[in-house]
C-alpha positions in Angstrom: 18.6 -22.4 -1.6 18.9 -18.4 -1.2 18.0 -16.4 -3.9 19.6 -12.9 -4.0 16.6 -11.0 -5.9 17.8 -7.6 -7.2 16.1 -4.3 -4.7 14.7 -2.6 -7.1 14.0 -2.8 -11.0 12.4 -0.6 -13.9 9.6 -2.3 -15.7 12.2 -2.3 -18.6 14.8 -4.3 -17.0 12.6 -6.2 -14.6 11.1 -7.9 -18.6 14.7 -7.8 -19.5 16.0 -9.8 -16.1 12.9 -12.2 -15.7 12.9 -13.7 -19.8 14.3 -16.8 -19.7 14.1 -17.8 -15.9 13.0 -21.1 -14.7 11.6 -19.6 -11.7 8.1 -17.7 -11.3 8.8 -13.8 -10.5 6.6 -10.5 -10.4 7.2 -6.9 -9.5 5.6 -5.5 -6.9 5.8 -1.9 -7.1 9.3 -1.9 -8.3 10.5 -4.2 -6.1 10.7 -8.4 -7.6 9.7 -10.7 -5.8 9.5 -14.7 -6.4 6.4 -16.3 -6.7 5.8 -19.8 -5.7 3.9 -22.9 -7.6 0.6 -24.0 -6.7 -0.9 -27.3 -5.8 -3.0 -30.0 -7.6 -6.3 -28.1 -7.0 -4.8 -24.8 -8.4 -3.3 -26.2 -11.4 -7.0 -28.1 -12.2 -8.6 -24.8 -12.1 -6.2 -23.2 -14.1 -6.6 -25.5 -16.3 -10.3 -26.0 -16.5 -10.6 -22.0 -16.3 -8.2 -21.8 -19.6 -10.6 -24.9 -21.4 -13.6 -23.0 -20.7 -12.8 -19.6 -21.8 -11.0 -20.8 -24.9 -14.1 -22.6 -25.8 -16.3 -19.8 -25.7 -13.8 -17.0 -27.0 -13.5 -15.8 -30.6 -10.0 -16.7 -31.4 -10.3 -14.1 -34.0 -11.0 -11.4 -31.5 -9.2 -13.0 -28.3 -6.5 -15.0 -27.0 -7.0 -16.6 -23.3 -3.4 -17.1 -21.6 -2.2 -18.2 -19.1 0.3 -16.8 -16.6 0.9 -13.7 -18.8 2.1 -10.2 -18.1 0.3 -7.4 -17.4 1.9 -3.7 -17.0 0.5 -1.8 -14.2 0.4 1.9 -13.3 1.7 0.8 -9.5 5.0 0.1 -11.1 4.3 -3.5 -11.4 4.0 -6.5 -13.5 2.2 -9.5 -12.8 1.3 -12.3 -14.1 -2.1 -13.7 -13.1 -3.3 -17.0 -13.8 -5.4 -16.3 -16.5 -5.9 -13.9 -18.8 -8.1 -12.5 -22.0 -6.5 -10.1 -24.5 -6.9 -8.8 -27.8 -6.1 -11.5 -30.5 -3.4 -10.7 -32.8 -1.2 -8.7 -31.0 2.8 -9.1 -31.3 3.8 -12.4 -31.4 7.2 -10.9 -29.1 5.3 -9.3 -26.5 6.3 -9.8 -23.0 2.9 -7.9 -21.7 -1.0 -8.0 -22.2 -1.6 -5.1 -24.7 -5.7 -4.5 -23.5 -6.8 -7.6 -21.2 -10.5 -7.4 -20.5 -10.5 -10.8 -18.1 -8.5 -11.7 -15.4 -8.7 -14.6 -13.3 -5.8 -15.6 -10.1 -6.5 -18.8 -8.0 -5.9 -17.9 -4.5 -3.3 -19.8 -2.5 -3.4 -19.6 1.5 0.1 -17.4 0.7 -1.8 -15.3 -2.1 -4.8 -14.5 -0.8 -4.5 -11.2 1.1 -3.0 -9.8 -2.1 -4.6 -11.5 -5.0 -7.7 -9.9 -3.0 -6.2 -7.0 -2.1 -3.2 -5.4 -3.7 -4.0 -7.0 -6.8 -7.4 -6.3 -7.3 -7.3 -2.9 -6.6 -4.1 -2.6 -9.8 -6.3 -4.5 -12.1 -9.4 -2.4 -11.4 -7.5 0.4 -12.6 -7.0 -0.8 -16.1 -9.0 0.6 -18.4 -9.9 -2.3 -20.7 -10.6 -4.8 -18.3 -14.4 -6.1 -18.1 -14.0 -8.4 -15.1 -11.4 -9.7 -12.6 -12.1 -13.3 -10.8 -10.5 -15.1 -7.9 -11.1 -18.2 -7.1 -10.7 -20.1 -4.0 -8.7 -23.5 -4.1 -10.7 -25.3 -1.0 -14.5 -24.3 -1.9 -16.7 -23.6 -4.7 -16.0 -19.8 -4.5 -15.7 -16.6 -7.0 -14.6 -13.3 -6.0 -16.3 -11.2 -9.4 -15.7 -7.4 -10.2 -17.7 -6.8 -13.4 -17.3 -3.2 -14.6 -20.9 -1.5 -15.0 -22.6 -3.7 -11.9 -22.9 -2.7 -8.3 -24.8 1.0 -9.7 -21.5 1.9 -10.8 -22.2 3.1 -14.6 -18.4 2.7 -16.2 -16.6 1.4 -13.4 -16.3 -1.4 -10.6 -18.7 -1.9 -7.9 -16.7 -1.5 -4.5 -16.8 -4.6 -3.7 -16.8 -8.1 -5.8 -20.4 -10.1 -5.6 -19.4 -13.4 -4.1 -20.6 -16.6 -5.7 -20.7 -19.9 -3.9 -22.0 -23.7 -4.8 -22.5 -25.6 -8.2 -25.3 -23.5 -9.6 -23.5 -20.5 -9.2 -23.0 -18.9 -12.0 -20.3 -16.0 -13.7 -21.9 -13.6 -16.1 -19.6 -12.3 -19.0 -22.1 -10.4 -21.0 -19.3 -8.0 -22.2 -18.1 -11.1 -23.5 -20.9 -13.0 -24.7 -21.3 -15.5 -22.5 -21.8 -17.2 -18.8 -19.1 -19.4 -16.9 -20.8 -21.9 -14.1 -18.9 -22.6 -11.1 -19.1 -26.2 -12.1 -17.2 -26.4 -15.1 -14.2 -24.2 -13.4 -14.1 -26.8 -10.4 -14.6 -29.6 -12.5 -12.1 -32.8 -10.7 -11.2 -30.8 -8.2 -11.9 -33.0 -4.7 -13.1 -30.7 -1.7 -11.7 -31.9 0.9 
C-alpha cells in the first residue's frame, strides 16, 4: 500500500493532521515522515523503562509518557519512546511542555537518526536533563546528562556509553538511579 504524505507542513497543521491517525508519523524539519513499529525487544525495553520511571518519580511532579510529542526548534515534532514531563499540564496538550528526560530505543532503521539528528534536536531543549538511547541487541545505553563531562549547565560533546548488567544510569537531577539490568528485564539477547 502506498501512502501519499503531504510534502511539507507547519507544526500546527501537522498536529491537526496527525491526531487520530492509526499510523505513526513525525514531522522532520517540516517534512512528514511515517515511522515503523518496533520489535518485541523494542516494546519490552520501552515497557520496562516506563514501569521503572513511573515507580521512581513523584506523580504530583512528573508524568511519564510513552510516544508523546516533543515540539523542537528545528521545525520538527518527534515522538520519543518515553518522555518525563511536568505533571498537571493541560489534558488536551499534544506536545510536552517541559520534558526533563527523553529515551529512544534503537531500531536498525532509526540508529542514525536517534544518535544523530534527534540527539542534536533534543539536547537544545532548555529543560532537558537526560537523553538516553537504548540498544535492542545488547545491554547498552548512550546517555547524555546536562552538566557532566566538563560542560557546566550544558551537555557534554558526546554521550557516556554504559554496557552490561552492572551498569547504572545516574539521574541525579531527578533523584534516582536506573540499572540497565532492570531496563532489559525479560529481553532475550540472541
